[in-house]
C-alpha positions as CSV (number, residue, x, y, z in Angstrom):
1,M,-20.9,32.2,-8.5
2,V,-18.0,32.1,-5.9
3,L,-19.9,35.2,-3.7
4,R,-22.8,33.2,-3.0
5,P,-21.2,30.4,-0.5
6,V,-18.8,33.0,1.0
7,L,-22.0,34.9,1.7
8,L,-23.4,31.8,3.0
9,S,-20.2,30.8,4.9
10,S,-20.4,34.4,6.5
11,I,-24.0,34.0,7.8
12,V,-22.8,31.0,9.3
13,L,-19.9,32.1,11.1
14,A,-21.8,35.2,12.2
15,M,-24.7,33.1,13.8
16,A,-22.4,30.8,15.6
17,I,-20.4,33.9,17.3
18,L,-23.8,35.3,18.2
19,A,-25.2,32.3,20.1
20,H,-21.5,30.7,21.8
21,P,-22.5,33.4,24.5
22,A,-25.6,32.0,25.5
23,L,-24.7,28.1,24.9
24,S,-21.7,28.7,27.0
25,A,-23.0,30.5,29.9
26,N,-21.9,29.3,33.2
27,N,-23.2,32.0,35.6
28,C,-27.5,31.3,34.8
29,S,-29.8,31.8,37.8
30,C,-32.9,31.0,39.0
31,R,-35.2,33.3,40.5
32,G,-36.1,32.4,43.6
33,N,-37.8,34.1,47.4
34,G,-36.6,37.4,45.8
35,E,-33.2,36.8,45.2
36,D,-31.1,35.0,42.1
37,I,-29.8,31.6,43.0
38,P,-27.1,30.2,41.1
39,E,-27.6,27.0,38.8
40,G,-27.6,23.7,41.4
41,Q,-28.1,25.4,44.5
42,T,-30.9,23.6,46.6
43,I,-33.3,25.7,48.6
44,C,-36.5,26.1,50.5
45,L,-38.9,28.1,48.1
46,K,-41.6,29.3,48.8
47,T,-44.6,28.5,46.5
48,A,-48.7,28.9,46.2
49,S,-48.6,25.2,48.3
50,G,-46.4,26.0,50.9
51,A,-42.3,25.8,50.8
52,K,-40.8,22.9,49.2
53,L,-37.3,22.0,48.5
54,A,-36.1,23.0,45.3
55,R,-33.1,22.6,43.0
56,C,-32.2,25.2,39.8
57,E,-31.7,23.4,37.4
58,R,-31.1,24.0,33.2
59,V,-33.7,22.9,30.9
60,L,-33.3,23.3,27.6
61,N,-30.9,25.7,28.0
62,N,-33.1,28.0,30.7
63,T,-32.9,27.2,34.1
64,S,-36.0,25.9,35.9
65,W,-36.8,24.9,39.8
66,K,-36.9,21.0,40.2
67,I,-39.5,20.3,43.0
68,L,-37.3,17.8,45.5
69,G,-39.7,17.3,48.2
70,N,-42.9,18.2,49.3
71,E,-41.4,20.1,52.8
72,C,-38.4,21.3,53.6
73,P,-36.4,19.9,56.2
74,T,-36.1,21.2,59.7
75,A,-34.3,20.4,62.9
76,S,-36.0,19.5,65.3
77,L,-35.4,17.9,69.5
78,P,-36.7,14.7,70.2
79,Q,-39.7,15.1,73.2
80,S,-37.0,13.7,75.8
81,A,-34.2,16.2,75.2
82,I,-37.4,18.6,75.6
83,R,-39.2,17.4,78.7
84,Q,-35.2,17.5,80.3
85,F,-34.9,20.7,79.1
86,D,-38.5,21.9,80.5
87,Q,-37.6,19.9,84.5
88,G,-34.0,22.2,84.3
């Protein structure tokens, strides 16, 4: 029977065509802080336990947040600079 291998080949080809867009998507993103964040970007993510530094990564063909640190980095002046500013 020649029909059986042709049918099997057609099914395999159709599955490969349908799966291709999902496997090769380059525009993946994570949802965080009410926005779509592109894969690879790092943000200060609001969580139930406070703000955390997190990066959008792909895990088993799905995007997920990877927590990088317990706190988000912040900028601050040293106390000596603050005292100089206060003194005028």
